[in-house]
N, C-alpha and C positions, 0 to 999 in steps of 0.2 A: 730469542727467549729472555735474555738479560733486559732487552728494552722492555718486555712485557712486564716483567717482574718489577723493574724500576718505576714503570707507570702504575703498577698496582700498588707499589710501597708509597708512592707520592700521593695517590688517592686515598690509601687508608690514612696516611698522616694528616691530609686537609681534613678528612672527615673527623678524625679524631680532635683535630684543632678545633672545629667547628662545634663539635659536641661540647668540648671544655670551655669554649667561650659561651656557648649558651647557658651551660650550668653556672659559670661565674656571672653571667649577666642576671640570671635568675636569683642567685644567692644575693647579688649586690641589691636587686630590687626588693628582697625580703627584708634585708638590714635596713633599708630606706623606709619600708613599711612599719618596721617595728619603732623607727624613730618618730614617723609622722602620726603612727596610731596610739603608741603608748602600750603597746603589749606585743608579747612573743609570738610571732607569726607562727611558730612550731607547735604552740599550744593552743592554737584556734584553727578553726575551718572557715574558709571563705565560700560562699555560693553566690551564683550571678543567675537570676532566671529572666526569660524573656517572654512577656505575655501581649496578648493581641492589644491590650489598652496600656502598656508600658513594660515594667519589669521590676525586679527586686533585687537588693543586695542584702544578704544575710551573713552574720558573723556569728559562731558558736564556739565556746570552748569545748575542748576536747575532753577535759575532766571535769564533771559537775562539781568537784571540790575546789576547783580552781576560782575561788571568789575574785582574785585580784585581777586576772584576766577579763573576768565577767563584767566587773565593774568598769574597767576601762573601755571595754567593747560598749557598754551602755552609757558611757560618756562620750565617746568618739562617734558613734553613729548619728545621734541628734544633732552634734555640731555638723557633721557632713550635710545633713539633710539642709539645714540653715545656710550652709556654704553654698551648695547645689542650687538652692531657690534662689539665691541672689547672683546666680550665674558665675560662682567661683570655683573653678575645677583646679586650683593650684595644688591640692593635696595629691590628687591621683598624678598630676603632671611630675610633681616632685617624686612620688613613689616610683613611676614608671620611667622617670628621667626623660619624658617627651610630651609633647601635647598628645592627650590620649584622644584617639579618633572618636567622633561624635560629640566631643565636648564643646566644640565651637557652635555647632548646631544647636546644643541645648542651651548654651548661652543666649544665642540669638532667640530663642524661643522660650526663655525662662519664665515669662508670664502664661505660658500655655502648658507648663508642666507641673504637677503637684509631686511634692516629696514629703511624706509622712513617716515618721520615725514609730516603732513599737517594739516592745519588749516581747521576745519569745523565749521558749524554753531554753536556757543555757546560753542566751545570748541576745541579739537584736536584730532588726530588720528596717530597710528602709525602702518602702514601697513607692513606687515610681508611677504616676499615671498622666496620659495625656489623651486628649481627642483630636489633636492636630496632627496630621500625616506628616508633616516635615519634621517636626519635634519627635514623633514616635520613630523615624526612620535613625534620627540621631541617638536616641535613647538605646535603640538595639545595636547600632553600630559600637557605642560605648560600652554596652555589657558583654557584646561578643569579644571586644578586644581584652576585657576584663577575664572573661573565661579563658582565653587563648594564652594570656601573658602569666595569669596566676597558676595555669595548668590544672584547674579546678575538675576538669572531665565533665562540667555541666554541659547541658544539651545546647546547640547553637540555634535550634529551632523554637520558633514562636508558638507558646500553646495558649490555650483559652483560659483567660482569668476569671476565677469565681465571681470576682466584682463586677466584670463585663457581662454576665450572664443576663438574659432576658427575664423580666418578673413573670 
């Protein structure tokens, strides 16, 4: 009975330690994100969407009165679109403290991927589109990682884009 209790105690301790490390890792990522993006991550919401022709990155302010964060989002995202178009994924690499899955494929296929920034209500969006199958796989891998690491709760499934609908 004592061996079983000791084993359970060790298992519970290991689980608690893993949970604390996960929370600490996420907090560190959020701090790096604030530094790299120029706005408080707790005052904004990130969303990542997978479409059959690419995907989208959206960041919005939680309070529509937060003009400082809104301006920072609308400054950051056009810059990200430009960097990504040139094959530079150093910002997400810094934020996540690792080479982000999919970014190498996106860099290799940079001439086959389009990045377009647009203002949206309370924030901004980078729309990512491609017709190249390999590039599309990289985009989806990149966005799925973002969804998981940022813990956004967004769908990991690909949906149809209104832009790719038949006329």
